[in-house]
Structures are given as structure tokens and as C-alpha cells.
N, C-alpha and C positions, 0 to 999 in steps of 0.2 A: 719162504716168502717170495711172491712174484711182484715186482715193482715195474710199473710202466712210466716212462718219461716221454713227454710230448711237448713240442713247441707249437703254439697255436695263435692265430690272430683273434681279434674280438668277434669275428663272424665264424670262428671255428675251423678255419682252414689250417691244415698241418702239412700240406704238400710242399716238398722241395724248399725247406727253409735255408739251406746252406749255400747252394750254388745255382747259377742261372740254368744250367743244363742237367741238374740233378734228376729231375723227373718232369718231362714235358707231356706226360700222358693227359689225354683230353684237351690238348692244345694249351696247356698251362703256360703262361708267359711271365709269371711273377717269381720265378725261382731266385733264391738268394735274398728273400725279403727279411730274413732275420739278421743278416750280417751288419747292416747299418745301426742296429739297436744293441749289439753286443758291446760289453765293456769289461774291464778287468774284474770288477766287483761281481757281476753276474757270472762271468766265466769261472771264477774261483768257486762260487757257490755251486755251479753245476758239477764241477769236479768233486767237491766235497760230497754231494749227493751220490755220485757214481762210485766213490771209493769203496762203498760197502759191498759192491757186487763181487760175487765169486763165480758167476757164470753170466753169459750174455746170450739171450735168445732173440733171433731176428727172423723176419720174413725174407723171402727170396730177394725182392727188389732192394731192400735196405742192406741186406748182406752183400749184394753185388757192389753197391756204392761203397760200403765200408771196405770190402776186400780190394777195391781198386785204389784205395787211398792209404789206409792205416798201416799196412805192412811196411811201407817205405816213407811214412810221415816223419817230419823232423822230430828228433829225440827230445828236444826241449819243450815240446807240447806235452803237458801232463797226461793227456788222454792216450798218447801214443803207447807208452809203456803199459798202461792199464789194459787197454783193449787188445794188445798183442799178447798179454800174459794170461788173461782169464780164458777158461774153456768157452768156446762159442758153439751154439747149436742153431741150425737153420731149419725152420719149419717149412717144408715144401713138398708138394706132391709131384713136381715136375723136374726138380734137380735130381741128378743121379749121384752126384758127389759134390762136396763143396769146391769152390773154384780156386784151389791152390793156396788158401790161407791156412798155414800150419796151425793145428790146434782146433780146427773146426770139424764138427760132426753133423751129419744130416739127421734130422729128427723126422723120420717118416712115420707112416702108419697113423693110428688114431691119435689125434692131438691131445685129448683129455688124458689118455694113458701116458703119453710121452711127457706131458707137463707134470703129472703125478710122480713119474719116475725122477724127473729133474728135481722136484721138491724134496724127494727122499735123499738125494745126493748133495744138494747145495742149500746153503742158508739164505742167500739173497740172489735170486735170478732177476736180472734187469732186461727189460725190453725197451728199445729206443726206436722211434719212428715205426716202421712196419705196420701201417695203418690197417691193412686187411687182416693181418694176424691179430692185432689188438681187438678188432671187432669180434673175431672168433673167440678170443680169450674172455672178453666181457660176456659174450653169450653163454660161455661155459661156467661163468662165475668163479674163475680161478685167479683173478686179479686181486691182490691184497692192498696195494698202495698205488696211488696215481700222483706222480710229480708233474704238475701242469705249469708250464711257463706261458703266461698270457701276455701277448705283445700289443701295444696300442696302435693297431692299424687294422683296416678291413681290406679285403681283396675282391670279394664278390664272386669268386669262382675258385675251384680247386677241390681236392679231396679233403673231407672233413673228418675230424677225430670221431665225433658222434654222428655217424651217417645214418641214413634210413635203415631201419632194422635193428638199431641199438635197443637192447632190452631195458625195461624200467629198472632203475637201481638207485639206492640212496648212498650218499657219501658223507663222511664226517671230516670237516676241515681241521687239520692238526697243526698247520703252520701257514703263515702268510707274511711275505716280505716284499716290500716295494723297493725296486732298484732305481738308480738315477735316471735311466732312460724312460721310466714309466712302466717298465716291465714288472708284472706281478709274478712272484714265485709262490705257487700254491701247492700244498701237500694235502692230499685227501686219503683217507682209509675207507674201504668199503664198509657199508653199514646196512646190508640187507636190502629189503624191498622198500619202495616208497610207502609212506602212509598218507592218508587223505582226510580232509575235513570239509566243513561247509561254513563259509564266512557269514552266511545268513543265520547261522545257528549259534546260540550263546556258548555252546560247547565246541566251537570251531577249533580245529587244530588237533583234536583227538584222533587217534588211529581209528580207521573205519574199514 
């Protein structure tokens, strides 16, 4: 199973949620927007979601951010042990080798073949952030579950989870939790292609 976890604003922005200088690409000035809305309740729920992972797949940019922090992160943060323990794979055509984070492997070559190989070896492969990679995975149709954390703010600019070029797809909501900050924890499973109807037709809503 391939599970994608993303933190997004109401207008779909998912760039640099954690720190001001996390990713300033495109002149983005809103880095760290998630931090004021985090609380113990939602943090614990995030970790519970992540505990099922037995492998982590990242794009180059997110990998570099993680590799610069998690190897020496405080041990009392639950994610520290988890992210340093599981095998990590980096999908990149430009990296020659992972940047010094022990247990990391470069996933080069054809992405579809690489992901298929990971699914053969692991039960729950998680992807966090890695927006360009996620777009590619969605186009390939290999995402099985989407953990979407929706935050009550808009930013007006920045990289979006569902950017131009996203393929049409249907999703089935399997869980919905509202946290004290107003954040929505939404879990979706992929459900094939969209269906279409005609509201002017008595049979509206039928697959067409």
C-alpha cells in the first residue's frame, strides 16, 4: 500500500508548512504556516497514522529537508525514532547518492517500476510532502490512500497539492476528524475514475 500524507491550506497550498526557510521557491514567504495550528491532539494523531509505515518514499527536496533535521532530532520526539528506523527511498533523477542519512537508498530509473518493487517488499510505504513526486504518483495511479490534513487558512500563493496537470480521479472518504484548532483530518482511499451526471436530467448522478 502506498500512503500519501499532506498538510494543506483551504486554497490547496502545501508548500513549506514547517519552517520559514523550509522552501522559498517561487518567492514563497509563508513558510511555517502550520506551526501555530499544531497541538498535542493533532500531533498524536499524525504519529498514529505514521506508525504503520515500514518504508518512507520521498522526493529530493523533502528528503534534503528531512536529512538535515531528523538524524539529530531530539529523541523525545516520537517521529525521531520512527523516521530514523524505517528504510528510506529517494525518488530523484539528479541525486547520485542519498546525502549521508544512513538507511537511505536512491530510487532511480523508471518510477512506476521502482514503486512496484517497493510494494512487493513493503506493506505500507508512506510519502510525506514531496509535492512533485506526489503529482507523478497520482498520474501513475499508484496511490492507495491519501491522509489529508486541511488547515483553516488561505495563503493565495505557493505550491499546491493538486496542481495543474492533476489527472481526474475519485476518492472515497473513510475517516473525518475535527481537531480543536479547526484542522480537519481526512482519510481518503482511491476509488477509480470520476463519474458524471446531468442535474437537469431526472436520472442525474448516474454514471455516464
